[in-house]
C-alpha positions as CSV (number, residue, x, y, z in Angstrom):
1,X,0.0,0.0,0.0
2,X,1.5,3.4,-1.0
3,X,1.1,6.8,0.4
4,X,-2.0,8.8,-0.2
5,X,-2.9,12.4,-0.3
6,X,-6.0,13.4,1.7
7,X,-7.8,16.7,2.2
8,X,-8.8,16.7,5.9
9,X,-11.6,19.2,6.9
10,X,-12.3,20.0,10.6
11,X,-15.7,21.3,11.9
12,X,-14.2,24.8,12.4
13,X,-11.4,27.1,11.3
14,X,-12.4,26.6,7.7
15,X,-12.8,30.3,6.8
16,X,-10.7,33.4,7.2
17,X,-10.7,36.6,5.3
18,X,-7.1,37.5,6.4
19,X,-5.4,34.6,8.1
20,X,-4.4,31.0,7.5
21,X,-7.2,28.5,7.4
22,X,-6.1,25.8,9.8
23,X,-9.2,23.7,9.6
24,X,-8.5,22.4,6.1
25,X,-5.2,20.7,5.4
26,X,-3.6,18.4,2.8
27,X,-2.0,15.5,4.5
28,X,0.2,12.6,3.0
29,X,-0.5,9.4,5.0
30,X,-1.1,5.7,4.7
31,X,-4.7,5.8,5.7
32,X,-7.5,8.3,6.6
33,X,-7.1,7.7,10.4
34,X,-3.4,8.6,10.3
35,X,-4.2,11.7,8.2
36,X,-6.7,13.1,10.7
37,X,-4.4,12.2,13.6
38,X,-1.5,14.1,12.1
39,X,-3.7,17.2,11.6
40,X,-5.3,16.9,15.0
41,X,-2.0,16.4,16.8
42,X,-0.6,19.6,15.1
43,X,-3.7,21.7,16.0
44,X,-3.7,20.4,19.6
45,X,0.1,21.0,20.1
46,X,-0.3,24.6,18.8
47,X,-3.5,25.1,20.7
48,X,-5.3,26.4,17.6
49,X,-9.1,26.8,17.8
50,X,-11.5,25.3,20.2
51,X,-11.7,21.5,20.9
52,X,-15.0,21.1,19.0
53,X,-13.5,23.1,16.0
54,X,-10.7,20.5,15.8
55,X,-13.2,17.6,15.4
56,X,-13.3,15.8,12.1
57,X,-15.9,16.9,9.5
58,X,-14.7,14.9,6.4
59,X,-11.7,13.3,4.8
60,X,-11.3,13.1,1.0
61,X,-8.9,10.9,-0.9
62,X,-7.3,13.1,-3.6
63,X,-4.4,11.0,-5.0
64,X,-2.3,7.9,-4.2
65,X,1.0,6.4,-5.1
66,X,0.1,3.6,-7.5
67,X,0.3,2.8,-11.2
68,X,-3.5,2.6,-11.5
69,X,-4.9,4.5,-8.4
70,X,-8.4,3.6,-7.4
71,X,-9.2,7.3,-6.8
72,X,-8.2,8.1,-10.4
73,X,-5.3,10.4,-9.6
74,X,-1.7,9.4,-9.2
75,X,0.5,10.9,-6.5
76,X,4.2,11.2,-7.2
77,X,6.1,11.5,-3.9
């Protein structure tokens, strides 16, 4: 199983008119659980947003390292 690129979206911190949007991130990981854990650990460590804003809203598989990726998009990493 190769690495995959996920777009991880939290419940909050998804909009800002002048600052970084921390609630949406692109994460390279082996699986969706690892992708969310990486983002959540980073948000927790930096104490960004409220706890409920850091909760998972959705995870989307965007690309994966494979000759014929099931998601339809190849990741070259």
